[in-house]
C-alpha positions, 0 to 999 in steps of 0.5 A: 569247407574249412579254411585252415593254415597247416603248421608243420614241425619243420616250421613251414606252413600251408594255407588251404581248405579241407572237409575231412579233418578229424582229430581221431584220423591220422590223415586228411586232404588239403586243397592248397590255396590258389593251386589247381593241383589235386588235394594233398594227403596230409599226415598229422604225424608231420604237423605241429598244429592246424589252425582253422581260420575265418580269413587267410588275410590274418587278424580282424581289426580288434578281434571279436572279444573273449569267449569267457572272461575268467571262466575255467569251464565252458560249453567249449570245454575245460580251460588250458594253456598248451606249451609247445616244445618250441616255446609257443603257448596257446590258451583256450578251451579243450574239448573231449580231452583223451590222453590216447588221442594224437590230436587235441582240439582247442577253442582259443580263449580270445575270439579272433581269426583262429576259431579252432586249433587242432594241436598235435599232442606229440609237439606239446611239452606241457598242458596246464589246466587253468 
């Protein structure tokens, strides 16, 4: 199971776990944290991004360092900065980028609580390849 924090376009977020999310699938199941309800079916059209996290408590003190200081390419993909329509920015390595796919998989540049992010392409204003 993957611990995830799901960020919706409307600004709300939900913490939970999933085992069937894939960047090529339009939906996935989310078991909401501390809920006894059945897993919820989530439509990626409603999302800004899905953050895969090590812990639901947030940042680990001091983080884990950087994946590749100064590298533009790594085993994790090509380095890029994604600018969201709401002004937020994330920098990391994009794996297997295809313009026709709705979700972009990004491994954050700085190793931290977030270890992978699925970003909804329709919520991205611009991609800057670094």
